[in-house]
C-alpha positions in Angstrom: -1.4 -22.2 9.9 2.3 -23.2 9.5 3.2 -19.5 9.7 5.6 -17.8 12.0 6.2 -14.2 13.0 9.9 -13.8 12.7 10.0 -10.4 14.2 7.5 -7.7 15.1 6.1 -7.3 11.6 7.4 -10.0 9.2 5.2 -13.1 8.6 6.6 -16.3 7.2 4.4 -18.9 5.5 6.0 -22.3 5.9 5.1 -25.3 3.7 3.3 -28.2 5.2 5.4 -30.4 2.9 8.9 -29.6 4.0 8.7 -26.6 6.3 10.4 -24.4 3.8 9.5 -20.7 3.6 7.1 -20.2 0.7 6.4 -16.5 1.4 7.5 -13.8 3.8 6.2 -10.3 4.2 3.9 -8.2 6.2 0.1 -8.1 6.6 -1.5 -5.0 5.2 -2.3 -2.3 7.7 -5.7 -0.6 7.9 -4.2 2.5 6.3 -2.7 0.5 3.4 -6.0 -1.2 2.8 -7.8 2.2 2.8 -5.4 3.4 0.2 -5.8 0.3 -1.9 -9.6 0.6 -1.8 -9.3 4.2 -2.9 -7.0 3.4 -5.8 -9.2 0.6 -7.0 -12.3 2.7 -6.7 -10.7 5.5 -8.7 -9.5 3.1 -11.4 -13.1 1.8 -11.8 -14.2 5.0 -13.5 -11.9 4.4 -16.5 -11.9 0.6 -16.4 -15.7 0.4 -16.5 -15.6 2.4 -19.8 -13.1 0.1 -21.4 -14.6 -2.0 -24.2 -15.4 -5.7 -23.5 -13.1 -6.6 -26.4 -10.2 -4.8 -24.6 -10.9 -6.6 -21.4 -11.1 -10.0 -23.2 -7.7 -9.2 -24.7 -6.2 -8.7 -21.3 -7.7 -11.7 -19.6 -6.4 -13.9 -22.5 -2.9 -12.4 -21.9 -3.4 -13.4 -18.2 -4.1 -17.0 -19.3 -1.0 -17.0 -21.5 1.1 -16.0 -18.5 -0.3 -18.8 -16.4 0.5 -21.2 -19.3 4.0 -19.9 -19.7 4.7 -20.3 -15.9 2.7 -23.4 -15.4 5.4 -25.6 -13.8 6.5 -22.9 -11.3 3.0 -22.0 -10.3 2.0 -25.7 -9.8 5.1 -26.2 -7.6 4.1 -23.2 -5.5 0.5 -24.5 -5.1 1.9 -27.9 -4.0 4.3 -26.3 -1.5 1.5 -24.1 0.1 -1.5 -26.5 -0.1 0.2 -29.9 0.2 -1.6 -31.4 -2.8 0.4 -33.6 -5.2 2.1 -31.9 -8.1 0.0 -33.7 -10.7 -3.1 -32.2 -9.0 -1.6 -28.7 -8.8 -0.8 -28.9 -12.5 -4.4 -29.7 -13.2 -5.4 -26.7 -11.1 -3.3 -24.4 -13.3 -4.9 -25.9 -16.4 -8.4 -25.3 -14.9 -7.5 -21.7 -14.1 -6.4 -21.2 -17.7 -9.6 -22.8 -19.1 -11.7 -20.6 -16.8 -10.8 -17.6 -18.9 -12.4 -18.9 -22.1 -15.4 -20.1 -20.1 -15.8 -16.7 -18.5 -15.6 -15.0 -21.8 -18.3 -17.3 -23.2 -20.5 -16.8 -20.1 -20.4 -13.0 -20.2 -21.3 -13.1 -23.9 -24.2 -15.5 -23.4 -25.5 -14.4 -20.1 -24.7 -10.7 -20.0 -25.0 -9.5 -23.6 -26.9 -6.3 -24.5 -30.3 -7.2 -26.1 -33.1 -5.1 -27.6 -36.4 -5.7 -29.4 -39.1 -3.5 -30.6 -41.0 -2.1 -33.6 -40.7 1.2 -35.4 -38.7 3.7 -33.3 -39.6 2.2 -29.9 -37.4 -0.4 -28.4 -36.9 -2.2 -25.1 -33.3 -2.9 -24.2 -31.3 -4.7 -21.5 -27.8 -3.7 -20.7 -25.5 -4.8 -17.9 -23.3 -2.5 -15.8 -20.5 -3.4 -13.5 -21.0 -3.0 -9.7 -17.8 -1.0 -8.8 -14.9 -2.1 -6.7 -15.2 -5.7 -5.6 -13.4 -7.5 -2.8 -12.4 -11.1 -3.5 -11.5 -13.4 -0.6 -9.7 -16.5 -1.7 -9.4 -20.0 -0.2 -6.3 -22.2 0.3 -7.4 -25.5 -1.1 -7.6 -24.3 -4.8 -5.7 -21.1 -4.3 -5.3 -20.3 -8.0 -8.5 -21.6 -9.7 -11.1 -20.5 -7.2 -10.0 -16.9 -6.8 -9.7 -16.7 -10.5 -13.2 -18.0 -10.9 -14.3 -14.7 -9.2 -11.6 -12.3 -10.4 -11.8 -13.0 -14.1 -15.6 -12.6 -14.5 -15.5 -9.5 -12.3 -12.8 -7.9 -14.4 -14.5 -8.9 -17.7 -17.7 -7.2 -16.4 -15.8 -4.0 -15.9 -15.3 -4.1 -12.1 -12.0 -3.4 -10.4 -10.9 -6.0 -7.8 -9.2 -5.9 -4.5 -8.0 -9.5 -3.8 -7.0 -11.0 -0.4 -5.5 -14.5 -0.8 -5.8 -17.0 2.0 -3.1 -16.4 4.6 -2.2 -20.0 4.0 -1.5 -19.4 0.3 0.0 -15.9 -0.1 2.6 -17.0 -2.6 0.0 -18.3 -5.0 -1.9 -15.0 -4.5 1.2 -13.1 -5.7 1.3 -15.3 -8.8 -2.2 -14.2 -9.6 -1.2 -10.5 -9.3 1.9 -11.0 -11.3 -0.1 -12.7 -14.1 -2.5 -9.8 -14.3 0.3 -7.2 -14.2 2.0 -9.0 -17.1 -0.9 -7.8 -19.3 0.0 -4.2 -18.8 -3.5 -3.3 -17.5 -4.7 0.1 -16.5 -3.5 1.1 -13.0 -4.9 -0.8 -10.1 -7.6 -2.7 -11.8 -6.5 -5.6 -9.6 -4.9 -5.0 -6.3 -3.6 -7.6 -3.8 -3.5 -7.3 0.0 -2.1 -9.9 2.3 -3.5 -10.7 5.8 -5.9 -12.7 7.8 -9.3 -12.0 9.4 -8.7 -8.3 10.3 -7.5 -7.4 6.8 -10.6 -9.1 5.3 -12.9 -7.1 7.6 -11.2 -3.8 6.8 -11.6 -4.4 3.1 -15.2 -5.6 3.3 -16.1 -2.8 5.6 -15.0 0.0 3.3 -17.9 2.1 2.1 -16.5 2.0 -1.4 -16.8 -1.8 -1.5 -19.6 -2.6 -4.0 -19.4 -6.4 -3.7 -17.8 -9.2 -1.8 -17.1 -12.5 -3.4 -16.1 -15.2 -0.9 -15.0 -18.9 -1.0 -14.5 -20.6 2.3 -16.1 -22.0 5.4 -19.7 -21.5 6.6 -18.5 -19.9 9.8 -16.5 -17.3 7.9 -19.3 -16.7 5.4 -21.7 -16.2 8.2 -19.4 -13.5 9.8 -19.3 -11.7 6.4 -23.1 -11.8 6.2 -23.3 -10.3 9.7 -20.7 -7.6 8.9 -22.7 -6.5 5.8 -26.0 -6.5 7.6 -27.7 -3.1 6.9 -25.8 -2.7 3.6 -28.2 -4.2 1.1 -26.4 -2.1 -1.7 -23.3 -4.3 -1.3 -23.6 -7.6 -3.1 -22.4 -10.7 -1.3 -21.7 -13.9 -3.1 -20.9 -16.8 -0.7 -19.5 -20.1 -1.8 -19.2 -22.2 1.3 -18.7 -25.8 2.4 -20.7 -29.0 2.4 -21.3 -32.2 4.4 -21.8 -34.0 1.1 -23.4 -37.5 0.8 -22.8 -40.1 -1.8 -25.4 -42.9 -2.0 -24.5 -46.4 -3.2 -27.5 -48.2 -4.8 -27.2 -51.1 -7.2 -24.1 -51.2 -9.5 -22.6 -54.0 -11.6 -19.0 -52.8 -11.4 -17.9 -52.7 -7.8 -14.3 -51.5 -8.7 -15.8 -48.5 -10.6 -17.9 -47.7 -7.5 -14.9 -47.9 -5.2 -12.8 -45.8 -7.5 -15.5 -43.1 -7.7 -15.9 -43.0 -3.9 -12.1 -42.7 -3.4 -11.9 -39.9 -5.9 -14.9 -38.2 -4.3 -13.7 -38.5 -0.7 -9.9 -38.4 -0.7 -8.7 -36.2 -3.5 -6.8 -33.1 -2.2 -6.6 -35.1 1.0 -10.3 -34.4 1.5 -9.8 -30.7 1.3 -12.4 -29.7 -1.3 -15.8 -28.3 -0.4 -17.4 -30.9 -2.8 -15.6 -33.9 -1.2 -17.9 -36.7 -0.1 -18.0 -36.8 3.7 -20.9 -39.2 4.2 -21.1 -42.6 2.5 -24.7 -44.1 2.5 -25.0 -47.7 1.5 -28.4 -49.0 0.5 -29.1 -52.4 2.2 -29.3 -54.5 -1.0 -28.0 -58.1 -1.3 -25.7 -56.7 -4.0 -24.0 -54.5 -1.5 -23.0 -57.2 1.0 -19.3 -57.0 1.8 -19.1 -53.6 0.0 -17.6 -51.7 2.9 -15.0 -54.4 3.6 -13.9 -54.3 0.0 -13.8 -50.5 0.0 -11.8 -50.6 3.2 -9.2 -52.9 1.6 -8.9 -50.5 -1.4 -8.6 -47.4 0.8 -5.7 -49.1 2.7 -3.8 -49.2 -0.7 -4.1 -45.5 -1.5 -0.6 -44.1 -2.1 0.0 -41.3 0.4 3.3 -39.6 0.2 5.5 -36.6 -0.6 3.6 -34.5 -3.1 6.8 -33.5 -4.8 8.2 -37.0 -5.2 9.0 -38.3 -8.6 6.6 -41.3 -8.0 3.5 -39.2 -7.5 1.1 -40.2 -4.7 -2.7 -39.8 -4.9 -2.7 -37.9 -1.6 -0.1 -35.5 -0.2 -0.4 -33.5 3.0 -3.1 -31.3 4.5 -2.6 -27.6 4.5 -1.1 -27.6 8.1 -0.3 -29.8 11.0 -3.2 -28.2 12.9 -5.6 -29.3 10.2 -4.4 -32.9 10.5 -4.7 -32.7 14.3 -8.3 -31.5 13.9 -9.2 -34.5 11.8 -7.6 -36.9 14.3 -9.6 -35.3 17.1 -12.8 -35.8 15.2 -11.9 -39.5 14.6 -11.3 -40.0 18.3 -14.6 -38.4 19.2 -16.5 -40.7 16.8 -14.7 -43.7 18.1 -15.4 -42.7 21.7 -19.1 -42.5 20.8 -19.1 -46.1 19.5 -18.3 -45.8 15.8 -16.4 -48.6 14.2 -13.1 -47.6 12.6 -12.5 -49.6 9.4 -9.5 -47.5 8.2 -7.8 -45.4 10.8 -6.5 -42.0 9.8 -2.9 -41.8 11.0 -0.3 -39.1 11.0 3.0 -39.7 9.3 6.0 -39.8 11.6 8.0 -37.9 9.0 5.4 -35.2 8.4 2.7 -34.2 10.9 0.5 -32.7 8.2 0.2 -36.0 6.3 -2.6 -38.3 7.1 -3.7 -41.7 5.8 -7.3 -41.8 4.7 -9.9 -42.8 7.3 -13.3 -44.6 7.0 -15.6 -44.9 10.0 -18.9 -46.8 10.2 -21.4 -45.0 12.4 -23.7 -46.6 14.9 -25.7 -43.4 15.2 -26.9 -41.9 12.0 -27.2 -38.3 13.3 -23.7 -37.2 14.3 -22.9 -33.5 14.5 -23.5 -31.8 11.2 -20.1 -30.3 10.6 -17.8 -30.1 7.6 -14.6 -31.8 8.6 -12.0 -30.7 6.0 -9.8 -33.7 5.6 -9.6 -37.4 4.5 -12.2 -38.8 6.9 -15.4 -40.4 5.7 -18.3 -41.8 7.7 -20.4 -44.7 6.4 -24.0 -45.4 7.2 -26.3 -48.3 6.2 -29.8 -47.3 4.9 -32.8 -49.6 5.1 -33.9 -48.8 1.5 -33.4 -46.2 -1.3 -35.9 -43.7 0.2 -34.3 -44.0 3.6 -30.9 -43.3 1.9 -32.3 -40.1 0.4 -33.7 -39.1 3.8 -30.3 -39.7 5.5 -28.6 -37.8 2.7 -30.8 -34.7 3.4 -30.0 -34.7 7.1 -27.7 -31.7 6.9 -27.9 -28.0 7.0 -25.6 -27.9 4.0 -26.6 -28.5 0.4 -23.6 -28.2 -1.9 -23.0 -31.6 -3.6 -24.5 -35.1 -3.6 -23.8 -38.2 -5.6 -25.6 -41.4 -6.6 -23.9 -44.6 -7.8 -26.6 -46.6 -9.5 -27.1 -48.5 -12.8 -30.8 -47.7 -12.6 -31.9 -44.4 -14.5 -35.2 -44.4 -12.6 -33.4 -44.3 -9.3 -31.4 -41.3 -10.5 -34.5 -39.4 -11.6 -36.0 -40.2 -8.2 -32.8 -39.1 -6.4 -32.3 -35.8 -8.3 -35.9 -34.7 -7.6 -35.6 -35.3 -3.9 -32.0 -34.8 -2.7 -31.2 -31.2 -1.6 -28.0 -30.0 -3.3 -26.8 -27.6 -5.9 -24.5 -30.1 -7.5 -25.9 -33.6 -8.1 -23.8 -36.1 -9.9 -24.7 -39.6 -11.2 -22.0 -42.3 -11.5 -19.4 -39.5 -11.3 -17.3 -38.2 -8.4 -19.0 -35.5 -6.3 -15.8 -33.4 -6.9 -16.5 -33.4 -10.7 -17.5 -30.0 -12.0 -17.7 -28.4 -15.5 -16.6 -24.9 -16.2 -19.7 -24.5 -18.3 -22.1 -25.2 -15.4 -23.0 -23.2 -12.3 -21.2 -24.0 -9.1 -23.0 -23.5 -5.8 -25.4 -24.9 -3.2 -28.3 -24.4 -0.9 -28.7 -24.1 2.8 -25.4 -23.4 4.6 -23.5 -23.9 1.4 -24.3 -20.6 -0.2 -26.6 -17.6 -0.5 -28.1 -18.3 -4.0 -25.2 -16.8 -5.9 -23.7 -19.7 -7.7 -20.2 -19.3 -9.2 -18.8 -21.2 -12.1 -20.5 -20.3 -15.4 -23.0 -18.2 -13.5 -20.4 -15.9 -11.9 -21.1 -13.4 -14.7 -24.5 -12.9 -13.1 -23.4 -11.4 -9.8 -20.6 -9.3 -11.3 -23.0 -6.9 -13.0 -26.6 -5.6 -12.7 -29.2 -5.3 -15.5 -30.4 -1.9 -16.7 -33.8 -2.0 -18.4 -34.7 0.7 -20.8 -37.6 1.8 -23.0 -36.2 3.8 -25.8 -37.6 6.0 -28.6 -35.4 7.5 -31.3 -37.6 10.6 -31.4 -39.6 12.3 -28.7 -43.3 12.5 -29.8 -46.7 13.1 -28.2 -48.5 9.9 -27.3 -51.5 9.1 -29.5 -53.6 8.0 -26.5 -53.3 10.3 -23.5 -54.8 9.3 -20.2 -58.0 10.9 -18.9 -57.4 14.4 -17.6 -54.7 15.2 -20.1 -56.5 14.9 -23.4 -57.9 18.5 -23.4 -54.5 20.0 -22.6 -52.7 18.9 -25.8 
C-alpha cells in the first residue's frame, strides 16, 4: 500500500508518484473507535432535530471550503492516488457539485407529503437512521465518500468516516472542510485504519447503517459481518467487469476516443472503467483493433504533477501495478495475443503503460482487474455481443457504440447493468442520476442522486385533527357505543 510503519505505532503513507510522505499518524485503537461511536451516537439526538435548512446551510459552507482550498486538495488527491492533477481538480469540482445535487435530491425524494379531506390526512415523513459508518475508497477519495457523507448529514444522521488507508490525507481534508462550518459536536467523526478498524466500527451495536464503496470481496465481508443484524442498513457500491460493445459507427476516431476514456482514465482505477471490449464482426469493423492499438500506444503516460499534463499518471501503489502485470502474463500464457503490452516505468514502479489483449478464449476468469488492462473479443453478431457482455457476475456499467438507435434500444433491454451508456464513456455519470449496479456490483442501494433514499426511512401516518367516534363501527361493537 506504499505505507511503512516507522516505529511501533506510527504509520506513514507514501505517495506512489514520488515516494514522499503524504500522511503520518496512528491507526485508531478499538477503544478510540468505541469512544468515537459513542460521541457520534450522542450527537445524533440533537443533530436529528436540527432543521433541514440549517443542515443545508452547513453543507453549503462545506462546499465553499472545498472551493477555497481546491488547488491544495487536488494536489493531495494526486499525491495519494497517482491520477493526473487535471483529473484531481475535476474530482474536487464534482465533490462541490455533489452538495447542490444532494440538496435537490433530498427535497425531491425525501420531502414530507400529505393528502386528505376534512380533518383526516395521510402523511409521509422521513426520519434519519442514526449513526452511520462510511467506508471510503482510494480511487476517488474525496468525491465518493462525500457522495455518502453529504446525503447522510442532510438527512439528519451523524457519520463516522473511515477513509481508505491509501488516502488518509484526503480523508483529513474532508473532516477539515466539515469542521470549518462550525457544526454541532461530532456530527462527522474520522477514524484512520485498515480492515480491523472498519470491522470495529461496523460491529458496534450503535451503528445504524454502513455505506461502503470498494471491492466485491470487501463488500461480501461486510455482508457476512452484518448477518443477523437486519436492523442495520447496508449500502454496497462495488466493482464491475464492464463491457463496451462496438457495433456500427461512422466515426472511428470518436469510437477510439470513447474507448480510451472508458478504459484508461484514472489508469483504469474506476469501478466503471471498461474492462472488456467486444467488437461485432461487421465489415465496417475490419482493422478496428489494429487502429485502436496504434492510438493506445500514443497515450501520454507520465508524472501526474508535471506541467505538461499526461492522460494517465500512476496506479495507487507498486503492488497494484505488479498485480496488473501478473494478470497480463497469465493471459499471455493461456494463449491471448498482446497488442499493447502494459509495461512498468523504470523511473516509477507504480506507473504502467496501457495494455490491450485479444482473447482466444471468451470465458476468462470473471475478475475485476483494477488497472489499465483491457481484453478484446470478437463477437459473431450483435446478439452474440450482448450474450458475451452478460457473461459476468457483475452488473455495474455497460456501453454501446453504435449509430443505430434500434440497436441501442435492443441493447438496453437485454444487457444486465445499472449504468448503460450509449455513444458515451462507461465512466460518464451524472450527479442527477442514480449510481449503482446489479449482481456482484451492489445490493440494490444505488448511490448518486438516490443516496437520499438509504439515508432515511419513511414514516407513514393516518392523522385526524380531532378524535371522534367512527360513524361505522364493525360488528360486535355497534351496541356498545
